[in-house]
C-alpha positions in Angstrom: 1.6 -7.7 9.9 -0.8 -10.1 11.4 -3.6 -7.6 11.5 -5.1 -7.6 8.0 -8.8 -6.8 8.7 -8.2 -3.1 7.8 -6.4 -4.1 4.6 -9.2 -6.5 3.7 -11.8 -3.8 4.2 -9.7 -1.4 2.1 -9.5 -4.0 -0.6 -13.3 -4.5 -0.5 -13.9 -0.7 -0.7 -11.5 -0.4 -3.7 -13.1 -3.4 -5.4 -16.5 -1.8 -5.0 -15.1 1.3 -6.6 -14.0 -0.7 -9.7 -10.4 -1.5 -8.8 -9.1 -5.0 -9.7 -7.7 -6.4 -6.5 -5.0 -9.0 -5.9 -4.9 -9.6 -2.2 -1.5 -11.0 -1.1 -2.3 -11.5 2.6 -0.8 -10.8 5.9 3.0 -11.0 6.5 3.8 -10.9 2.8 7.6 -10.7 2.6 8.8 -7.7 0.5 10.3 -9.8 -2.3 7.0 -11.6 -2.7 5.2 -8.3 -2.7 7.5 -7.0 -5.4 7.0 -10.2 -7.5 3.2 -10.1 -7.0 3.1 -6.4 -8.1 5.2 -7.2 -11.2 3.4 -10.4 -12.2 -0.1 -9.0 -11.7 0.5 -5.9 -13.8 -0.7 -3.8 -10.9 -0.8 0.0 -11.1 -0.9 0.5 -7.4 0.0 -1.2 -4.2 -1.7 -0.6 -0.8 0.5 -1.5 2.1 -0.9 -1.6 5.6 0.7 -1.7 9.1 -0.9 -1.3 12.5 2.3 -1.5 14.4 5.2 0.9 14.0 7.8 -1.8 14.1 6.2 -3.6 11.2 6.1 -0.3 9.1 9.7 0.3 9.9 10.7 -3.2 9.0 8.9 -2.9 5.7 10.6 0.4 4.9 14.0 -0.9 6.0 13.6 -3.7 3.4 13.9 -1.0 0.7 11.0 -2.1 -1.4 11.4 -1.6 -5.1 7.9 -0.6 -6.2 8.9 2.4 -8.2 6.8 1.5 -11.2 3.4 1.6 -9.3 1.6 4.0 -7.1 2.1 3.1 -3.5 -0.3 3.9 -0.6 1.0 3.4 3.0 -1.9 3.0 5.3 -2.6 2.2 8.9 -1.5 3.5 12.3 2.0 2.1 11.9 3.0 4.4 9.0 3.7 8.1 9.5 3.8 11.0 7.1 7.6 11.2 7.4 7.9 7.7 6.0 7.2 9.2 2.6 10.8 10.4 2.4 11.9 6.7 2.6 9.6 5.7 -0.3 9.5 8.6 -2.7 6.3 8.9 -4.7 4.3 7.0 -2.0 1.1 8.5 -0.5 0.2 8.3 3.1 -3.5 7.5 4.1 -4.9 7.6 7.6 -8.3 8.9 6.7 -11.6 7.2 6.4 -11.7 3.8 4.6 -14.2 5.3 2.2 -11.4 7.5 0.9 -9.3 4.5 -0.3 -10.3 4.7 -4.0 -9.4 8.4 -4.1 -6.0 7.9 -2.4 -5.3 5.0 -4.9 -6.0 7.4 -7.8 -3.7 10.0 -6.1 -0.9 7.4 -5.8 -1.2 6.4 -9.4 -1.2 10.0 -10.5 1.8 10.8 -8.3 3.7 7.9 -9.9 3.0 9.2 -13.4 4.6 12.6 -12.8 
């Protein structure tokens, strides 16, 4: 996804709320995302997509992020995508809600 302003803003909101952020950038390939999550010791991953085709391509890559909470955000993702990535949380609300949805994703992963 070339459009990363929303993801950058979400990262800033999360950092302001006390989350430690490792921003991987736009168009991060799924294998690089998986390695980044593993190497950083992350407890959550926030994935953003503005365009539906980018969200679909990400989901089709079968990401292996089962050990962290996952938030799918942006207009490209839909609620029904959660069936493709069990345990993920869908966020399309206000950006100020990002810290809460990250907490929700982490809690969902621990169940």
